[in-house]
C-alpha positions as CSV (number, residue, x, y, z in Angstrom):
1,M,2.9,-3.7,82.2
2,V,6.2,-4.5,80.4
3,N,5.8,-5.0,76.6
4,I,7.7,-8.2,75.8
5,F,6.8,-8.2,72.1
6,M,8.8,-6.5,69.4
7,D,7.3,-4.0,67.0
8,L,5.7,-6.0,64.2
9,R,7.5,-4.0,61.6
10,K,10.9,-4.9,63.1
11,V,9.9,-8.5,63.4
12,K,8.8,-8.6,59.7
13,R,12.1,-7.0,58.7
14,L,14.0,-9.6,60.7
15,I,12.0,-12.5,59.2
16,Y,12.3,-11.3,55.6
17,G,16.0,-10.5,56.2
18,L,16.6,-14.1,57.4
19,L,14.8,-15.5,54.3
20,I,16.8,-13.3,51.9
21,A,20.1,-14.2,53.6
22,A,19.2,-17.9,53.5
23,F,18.4,-18.0,49.8
24,T,21.4,-15.8,49.0
25,C,23.5,-18.3,50.9
26,A,21.9,-21.2,49.0
27,A,22.3,-19.5,45.6
28,C,26.0,-18.8,46.3
29,A,26.5,-22.4,47.5
30,V,25.0,-23.8,44.2
31,M,26.9,-21.3,41.9
32,L,30.2,-21.6,43.7
33,E,29.9,-25.3,44.5
34,V,30.8,-24.7,48.1
35,E,29.2,-27.3,50.3
36,W,29.7,-25.6,53.7
37,L,27.4,-22.7,52.6
38,L,24.5,-25.1,52.6
39,Y,25.1,-25.5,56.3
40,G,24.7,-21.8,56.6
41,F,21.5,-22.0,54.7
42,S,20.2,-24.6,57.0
43,V,21.0,-22.6,60.1
44,L,19.3,-19.5,58.6
45,I,16.2,-21.4,57.8
46,I,16.0,-22.8,61.3
47,A,16.5,-19.3,62.7
48,F,13.7,-18.1,60.4
49,F,11.2,-20.7,61.7
50,I,12.2,-20.0,65.3
51,C,11.6,-16.3,64.8
52,V,8.2,-16.9,63.2
53,L,7.1,-19.2,66.0
54,L,8.4,-17.0,68.8
55,L,8.1,-13.4,67.6
56,W,5.2,-13.2,65.0
57,R,2.6,-12.6,67.7
58,C,-0.2,-10.1,68.4
59,P,1.1,-7.4,70.7
60,F,-2.3,-7.3,72.5
61,C,-3.3,-10.9,73.1
62,G,0.1,-12.7,72.5
63,K,-1.3,-15.3,70.1
64,H,0.3,-16.3,66.9
65,L,-0.7,-14.2,63.9
66,G,-0.6,-17.0,61.3
67,R,1.2,-16.4,58.0
68,V,3.8,-13.7,57.8
69,G,2.5,-11.0,55.5
70,N,0.3,-8.0,55.4
71,V,-1.8,-8.7,58.6
72,K,-4.1,-5.8,59.5
73,Y,-6.1,-7.4,62.3
74,C,-5.5,-10.1,64.9
75,M,-7.6,-13.1,64.0
76,H,-7.9,-14.0,67.7
77,C,-8.7,-10.7,69.5
78,G,-9.8,-8.6,66.5
79,K,-7.6,-5.6,67.3
80,E,-6.1,-3.6,64.6
81,L,-2.4,-4.0,64.2
């Protein structure tokens, strides 16, 4: 069977990277008073939510893992991650 899910560590890095980039973009927009950087912030936040919904899943059962963080077990199938 082909594994269509990414490694959870890679997904977590991607998600946290998007958040850091988004808030850095927002901080720069506020400090430099550049309005178009807020559009970049919006795009990065939307990408964050899409990644959480599509990629933050159990590699065994494929169900959503809930909040992004230090998840040790899948709450649906009970397997250790």
